[in-house]
C-alpha positions in Angstrom: -87.6 47.8 19.4 -85.3 47.2 16.5 -82.2 48.3 18.6 -83.4 46.0 21.4 -83.3 43.0 19.1 -79.9 44.0 17.8 -78.6 44.0 21.4 -80.1 40.6 22.1 -78.3 39.2 19.0 -75.0 40.8 20.1 -75.4 39.2 23.6 -76.0 35.8 22.0 -72.9 36.1 19.8 -70.7 37.1 22.8 -72.1 34.2 24.7 -71.2 31.8 21.9 -67.7 33.3 21.7 -67.3 32.8 25.4 -68.4 29.1 25.1 -65.9 28.6 22.3 -63.1 30.2 24.3 -63.9 28.0 27.3 -64.1 24.9 25.2 -60.8 25.6 23.5 -59.2 26.3 26.9 -60.6 23.0 28.3 -59.2 21.0 25.3 -55.8 22.7 25.7 -55.7 21.8 29.4 -56.7 18.3 28.6 -54.1 17.9 25.9 -51.4 19.2 28.1 -52.4 16.7 30.8 -52.3 13.7 28.3 -49.0 12.1 27.4 -48.1 11.8 23.7 -47.3 8.1 23.3 -46.1 8.4 19.7 -42.5 7.1 19.3 -40.6 9.3 16.8 -38.3 7.2 14.6 -36.2 7.2 11.4 -36.4 4.1 9.3 -33.8 3.0 6.7 -34.4 -0.1 4.5 -32.4 -2.3 2.1 -34.6 -4.8 0.2 -34.8 -7.3 -2.6 -37.2 -4.9 -4.2 -34.5 -2.3 -4.6 -34.2 -0.1 -1.5 -30.5 0.6 -0.6 -30.4 2.2 2.9 -33.4 4.1 1.7 -35.1 6.4 4.2 -38.8 5.4 4.5 -41.4 7.6 6.2 -44.8 6.3 5.1 -46.1 3.0 6.2 -49.4 1.2 5.6 -49.9 -1.0 8.6 -53.2 -2.9 8.7 -53.3 -6.2 10.5 -51.2 -9.0 12.0 -49.0 -6.6 13.9 -46.1 -8.1 15.8 -44.5 -6.4 18.7 -40.8 -5.7 19.4 -40.5 -4.5 23.0 -37.3 -2.8 24.0 -35.9 -3.2 27.5 -33.4 -0.5 28.5 -33.0 -2.0 31.9 -31.3 -5.1 30.6 -28.0 -4.0 29.2 -25.6 -6.5 27.6 -22.2 -6.3 25.9 -20.5 -3.1 24.8 -19.9 -2.7 21.1 -16.3 -2.6 19.8 -17.2 -2.0 16.2 -18.0 -3.2 12.7 -16.0 -3.2 9.5 -13.9 -5.0 6.9 -10.3 -5.9 6.1 -7.3 -4.3 4.5 -5.8 -7.0 2.3 -3.1 -6.8 -0.4 -5.8 -7.9 -2.9 -8.1 -5.1 -2.0 -5.4 -2.4 -1.8 -3.8 -3.5 -5.1 -7.2 -3.2 -6.9 -7.6 0.4 -5.5 -4.2 1.2 -7.0 -5.5 0.2 -10.5 -8.6 2.4 -10.4 -9.0 6.0 -11.2 -8.5 8.4 -8.3 -12.2 9.2 -8.5 -13.3 5.6 -8.0 -10.7 5.0 -5.4 -12.0 7.9 -3.4 -15.6 6.8 -3.9 -14.9 3.4 -2.4 -12.8 4.8 0.6 -15.5 7.4 1.3 -18.2 4.8 1.1 -16.6 2.6 3.7 -15.1 5.1 6.1 -16.8 8.5 5.9 -19.6 9.5 8.2 -21.9 9.7 5.2 -20.9 6.2 4.2 -20.8 2.9 6.2 -18.5 4.6 8.8 -16.5 1.5 9.5 -15.1 1.4 13.1 -13.3 -1.9 13.4 -10.9 -3.4 10.8 -8.4 -6.2 10.2 -5.3 -6.7 8.2 -2.8 -9.5 7.6 0.8 -9.7 8.8 3.0 -11.4 6.2 1.2 -12.7 3.2 -2.1 -14.6 3.0 -4.1 -16.2 0.2 -5.5 -12.7 -0.7 -1.9 -11.5 -1.4 -0.3 -11.3 -4.8 2.6 -13.5 -3.7 4.0 -15.2 -0.6 6.2 -13.0 1.5 7.4 -12.4 5.1 8.6 -9.3 7.0 11.4 -11.5 8.2 13.0 -12.6 4.9 16.4 -13.6 6.2 16.7 -17.1 7.7 18.1 -17.5 11.2 17.7 -13.8 11.9 16.9 -14.4 15.6 16.9 -10.7 16.5 15.0 -9.8 13.3 17.6 -7.2 12.3 16.3 -7.4 8.7 12.6 -7.0 9.7 10.8 -4.8 7.1 7.3 -3.9 6.2 8.4 -2.8 2.7 5.9 -5.2 1.1 3.0 -3.1 2.6 4.3 0.4 1.5 2.9 0.3 -2.0 -0.7 -0.9 -1.2 -1.9 -1.7 2.3 -0.4 1.2 4.1 -1.7 3.8 1.5 -5.1 2.3 1.7 -5.1 2.5 5.5 -3.9 6.1 5.4 -6.6 7.1 2.9 -9.2 5.5 5.2 -7.8 7.4 8.2 -8.3 10.7 6.3 -11.9 9.8 5.4 -12.8 8.6 8.9 -14.1 11.3 11.3 -14.1 9.1 14.4 -11.2 6.8 13.5 -11.2 3.0 13.6 -9.4 0.1 15.3 -7.1 -2.2 13.4 -6.7 -5.9 14.3 -3.7 -7.6 12.8 -3.4 -11.3 12.2 -0.5 -13.5 10.9 -1.4 -16.5 8.7 2.1 -18.0 9.2 5.6 -17.2 10.4 8.3 -17.3 7.8 9.1 -20.9 6.7 12.5 -20.9 8.4 10.8 -20.6 11.8 8.7 -23.7 11.3 9.2 -27.4 11.7 8.3 -28.2 8.1 10.1 -25.2 6.6 7.0 -24.4 4.4 4.5 -21.6 4.0 1.6 -24.0 4.5 1.0 -26.1 7.7 3.6 -27.0 10.2 4.2 -25.6 13.7 6.4 -22.8 15.1 9.6 -24.3 16.4 10.0 -23.7 20.2 13.4 -22.2 19.7 11.8 -19.4 17.7 9.0 -18.5 20.2 10.9 -15.4 21.4 11.8 -14.4 17.9 8.1 -14.7 16.8 7.0 -12.6 19.9 9.6 -10.0 18.8 8.0 -10.1 15.4 4.7 -8.8 16.8 6.5 -6.0 18.7 8.5 -4.9 15.7 5.4 -4.9 13.6 3.5 -2.6 16.0 6.5 -0.2 16.1 7.0 -0.2 12.3 3.4 0.7 11.7 3.5 3.3 14.5 6.3 5.0 12.6 4.0 5.2 9.6 1.5 7.0 11.7 -0.8 3.9 12.1 -1.8 2.5 15.5 -2.4 -1.2 15.7 -5.2 -1.7 18.2 -4.8 -5.5 18.6 -3.6 -8.9 17.4 -5.0 -12.3 16.9 -2.3 -14.8 17.7 -2.8 -16.9 14.5 -5.4 -17.0 11.8 -7.0 -20.4 11.8 -4.7 -22.3 14.1 -6.4 -25.6 13.2 -5.3 -25.1 9.6 -7.1 -24.6 6.3 -6.7 -28.0 4.7 -3.1 -27.3 3.8 -4.1 -25.0 0.9 -2.5 -21.6 1.7 -0.4 -19.9 4.4 -1.1 -21.5 7.8 0.6 -22.5 11.0 -0.9 -24.8 13.6 -1.4 -24.6 17.3 -3.3 -26.6 19.8 -5.3 -24.6 22.4 -2.6 -25.2 25.1 0.3 -24.4 22.7 -1.3 -21.0 21.9 -2.0 -20.3 25.5 1.6 -21.1 26.4 3.0 -18.9 23.7 0.9 -16.0 24.8 1.4 -16.5 28.5 5.2 -17.1 28.4 6.3 -15.2 25.3 4.0 -12.8 23.4 2.3 -11.1 26.3 5.4 -10.5 28.3 7.3 -9.2 25.2 4.6 -6.7 24.2 4.4 -5.6 27.9 8.2 -5.2 28.2 8.3 -3.1 25.0 5.5 -0.8 26.2 2.9 -1.9 23.7 -0.7 -1.9 24.7 -2.1 -3.8 21.7 -4.9 -6.3 22.6 -4.3 -10.0 22.2 -7.2 -12.2 21.0 -6.9 -15.9 21.0 -8.2 -18.7 18.7 -9.4 -17.0 15.5 -11.2 -19.8 13.8 -14.7 -21.4 13.5 -17.2 -21.4 16.4 -17.8 -25.1 16.7 -14.5 -25.6 18.6 -14.8 -22.4 20.7 -15.3 -24.2 24.0 -12.0 -26.0 24.1 -10.1 -22.8 23.2 -11.7 -20.5 25.8 -11.3 -23.3 28.4 -7.5 -23.2 27.8 -7.2 -19.4 27.5 -9.2 -18.6 30.6 -8.3 -21.7 32.7 -7.0 -19.5 35.5 -5.7 -16.1 36.3 -2.2 -16.9 35.0 -3.4 -18.1 31.6 -5.9 -15.3 31.3 -3.5 -12.5 32.1 -2.5 -11.5 28.6 -5.6 -12.6 26.7 -7.9 -9.7 26.1 -10.5 -11.8 24.3 -11.3 -14.3 21.6 -11.7 -14.1 17.8 -14.0 -16.3 15.8 -14.9 -17.1 12.2 -18.2 -18.2 10.7 -17.2 -20.8 8.2 -18.4 -23.8 10.2 -21.9 -23.1 8.9 -23.9 -21.0 6.5 -26.7 -20.3 8.8 -26.0 -21.7 12.4 -24.2 -19.1 14.4 -23.7 -21.5 17.3 -25.4 -19.5 20.1 -24.6 -22.1 22.8 -20.9 -21.8 22.0 -21.0 -18.0 22.0 -22.9 -17.9 25.3 -20.4 -20.3 26.8 -17.4 -18.1 25.7 -19.1 -15.1 27.2 -19.8 -16.8 30.5 -16.2 -18.1 30.6 -14.8 -14.6 30.3 -17.6 -12.0 30.6 -15.3 -9.0 30.6 -13.3 -10.1 27.6 -13.8 -9.3 23.9 -15.6 -11.7 21.7 -15.1 -10.6 18.1 -16.1 -12.1 14.8 -12.8 -11.4 12.9 -13.5 -12.8 9.5 -16.5 -13.7 7.3 -17.2 -13.8 3.6 -19.2 -15.6 0.9 -16.5 -18.1 0.0 -15.9 -20.4 -2.9 -18.0 -18.2 -5.2 -17.2 -15.9 -8.1 -19.1 -12.6 -7.7 -22.1 -11.9 -9.8 -21.5 -8.5 -11.6 -24.3 -5.9 -11.3 -26.9 -8.5 -10.5 -28.5 -7.4 -7.2 -31.2 -10.1 -7.4 -28.7 -12.9 -7.1 -27.5 -11.7 -3.7 -31.1 -12.3 -2.4 -31.5 -15.8 -3.9 -30.6 -19.1 -2.3 -28.3 -20.1 -5.0 -24.8 -19.5 -3.6 -22.9 -22.3 -2.1 -19.8 -22.4 0.2 -16.7 -24.6 0.7 -18.7 -27.1 2.7 -21.2 -27.8 -0.1 -18.4 -29.6 -1.9 -15.8 -30.6 0.8 -17.5 -30.8 4.2 -17.6 -34.3 5.7 -20.9 -36.0 5.0 -22.1 -35.7 8.6 -21.6 -31.9 8.4 -23.3 -31.3 5.0 -26.5 -30.2 6.7 -24.6 -27.2 8.0 -23.7 -26.1 4.4 -26.9 -25.7 2.3 -27.4 -23.2 -0.4 -28.2 -19.7 1.0 -28.8 -16.1 -0.1 -25.7 -14.1 0.6 -27.6 -11.1 2.1 -29.5 -13.5 4.4 -26.4 -15.0 5.7 -24.8 -11.7 6.6 -28.0 -10.2 8.2 -28.9 -13.4 10.0 -25.4 -13.9 11.4 -24.7 -10.4 12.6 -28.1 -10.3 14.4 -27.4 -13.7 15.9 -24.0 -12.7 17.0 -25.2 -9.5 18.7 -27.9 -11.4 20.5 -25.3 -13.8 21.9 -22.6 -11.4 23.3 -20.4 -10.8 20.2 -19.2 -7.2 20.4 -17.4 -6.8 17.1 -18.0 -8.1 13.5 -15.4 -7.8 10.7 -15.9 -8.7 7.1 -13.1 -10.1 5.0 -11.9 -8.3 1.8 -13.4 -4.9 1.3 -12.8 -4.9 -2.5 -12.4 -7.8 -5.0 -12.4 -8.1 -8.8 -15.0 -9.8 -11.0 -13.2 -13.1 -10.6 -13.3 -12.9 -6.8 -9.6 -12.2 -6.5 -6.7 -11.5 -6.9 -5.8 -14.5 -4.8 -2.5 -16.4 -5.5 -4.2 -19.7 -4.6 -7.3 -18.9 -6.7 -9.5 -19.1 -3.6 -12.2 -17.0 -5.1 -14.6 -15.2 -2.7 -17.1 -12.3 -2.6 -16.7 -8.8 -1.2 -19.3 -6.1 -0.6 -17.6 -4.0 -3.4 -16.6 -5.5 -6.7 -14.5 -3.7 -9.3 -13.5 -4.1 -12.9 -10.1 -2.5 -13.0 -9.7 -2.8 -16.8 -12.9 -0.8 -17.3 -12.5 1.3 -14.1 -16.0 0.3 -13.0 -17.3 -0.2 -9.4 -20.3 -2.3 -8.2 -21.7 -1.8 -4.7 -23.4 -5.2 -4.0 -26.3 -5.5 -1.6 -23.8 -6.9 0.9 -22.3 -3.4 1.3 -25.7 -1.9 2.3 -26.4 -4.9 4.6 -23.2 -4.3 6.6 -23.8 -0.5 6.7 -27.1 -1.1 8.5 -25.0 -2.1 11.5 -21.7 -0.2 11.1 -23.3 3.2 10.4 -25.9 3.2 13.1 -24.4 1.1 15.9 -21.3 2.9 17.0 -18.3 1.9 19.3 -19.3 2.1 22.9 -23.0 1.3 22.2 -24.6 -1.2 24.5 -26.7 -4.0 23.2 -30.1 -4.0 25.0 -32.6 -6.8 25.5 -35.8 -7.0 23.5 -38.9 -9.2 23.2 -40.0 -10.1 19.7 -43.4 -11.7 19.2 -42.8 -12.8 15.6 -40.4 -15.8 15.2 -40.1 -15.0 11.4 -38.6 -11.6 12.1 -35.0 -11.4 13.4 -34.2 -8.4 15.6 -31.5 -6.8 17.7 -31.0 -3.4 19.3 -28.3 -1.2 20.8 -28.2 2.1 22.6 -25.4 4.4 21.4 -23.4 6.6 23.8 -25.5 9.7 22.8 -28.6 7.8 24.0 -30.0 7.1 20.5 -31.2 3.6 20.0 -30.8 1.6 16.8 -33.1 -1.4 16.2 -32.2 -3.8 13.3 -35.0 -5.9 11.9 -34.6 -8.6 9.2 -37.5 -10.1 7.3 -36.1 -13.1 5.5 -39.6 -14.2 4.3 -41.4 -13.5 1.1 -44.3 -11.5 2.6 -44.5 -8.0 4.0 -44.5 -7.8 7.8 -46.1 -5.3 10.2 -44.8 -4.7 13.7 -44.8 -2.2 16.6 -41.7 -0.9 18.3 -42.5 -0.4 22.0 -40.3 1.7 24.3 -41.7 2.3 27.7 -45.2 3.8 27.2 -44.4 5.0 23.6 -44.9 3.1 20.4 -44.8 3.3 16.6 -46.1 1.0 13.9 -43.8 0.0 11.0 -44.0 -2.3 8.0 -41.0 -4.0 6.4 -40.9 -5.3 2.9 -40.4 -9.0 2.0 -36.7 -9.9 2.0 -35.5 -6.7 3.6 -33.4 -5.4 6.5 -34.3 -2.2 8.3 -32.5 0.0 10.8 -35.0 1.9 13.0 -33.2 4.9 14.7 -34.9 6.2 17.8 -33.4 9.7 18.5 -32.6 10.8 22.0 -35.4 13.4 22.0 -38.7 11.5 22.1 
């Protein structure tokens, strides 16, 4: 009897085991049949509260969840790149720092571990952010430019570019821009204002060709040119040379384009290169017909017309006028300000002003209110990407605590500020703001459409060549925000701090 009871107990145990096995098998089959809808992401944030491209993995998402729905089917412009400018001011400051700090800055801008800049700019001849006024064509009436020389760049700009090339794994494009021809080529014989004399059109076209060749000999490729920095002038303050839209189109069509072509140069030519509010009249001239369009590869623009309005209608008009041409923001900076040294909080406050706060016509004053420097950068780059701009270039990479050197004392901000006397470096929040784009949206990426349910969040997205997607979200407000990223049938919930910018990277394997 005792053995019989033991057998019954054993049978029950075996039956229970069998039920457990069957239950486990059933759950396994069911789980295999169900699709995992969790979207795997990596999140990096820069915020007023102190994050600096900080990786964040834990989110407390409770209520009021907005949605950002990505649409891979609607592809827009292809990205050319993001970056800053090689100026004599920046390069000369690097020369005054210790080798350690010089390397730190170069690596921060150009290495894969840093901001990984991919699109840059430099000036041909001097500009306001030079130490003095100079030209590569110093001898008057030198029609064939036999005395052309880039000697002025050998001590500062060229070494800075070469150091950047060594630090950059993928390389970067260089866009070169003249502020003015030498005074002897102009109708007023001055560095400031005036126009290029027609008899020197061919000489000036030759100047571009010689520049590209001279830099090529230094081992530096020039990707493209803008025809003239700010052809409408700058109030006759520093180096400038004026064109009307049709005058620039004629110069490119009849002189610059044919000369570069004849000499075997493939450098791109971008027209205009000034503020967006006049963009329509310039693209109408450049892209009037096939003949005028032939040598223009695109258009360059600046942001100084407004501190917050990125002129979406003008950008869309330019894109529709020439949908297969480049549309590149070639210069931007927080102007008419002296940098705040090691004061991160100031860069998030609406205290900074710009040139228009003091000097804009009364009817345009509303375009120039006080603004937070970080907000201006984040807002503008997102607005540009959502309106067909394919490249965005900051102005000086490095300035001193005065906002120079600048021979005209036109003080401005840069993402990196240095004190050469003390050999100290300050990476401002602007550096990290730019890196949110340059580091994670690479050349060749395609901007994709999205639907954003929260009007207080600004967002843009792009898919890189390797398939990874980068979503940039900016919360300008003073309260924390919650949102979901939706991609197909997958989603993830994220929270963003007040006054913060995030890059959400969606890897290819998801």
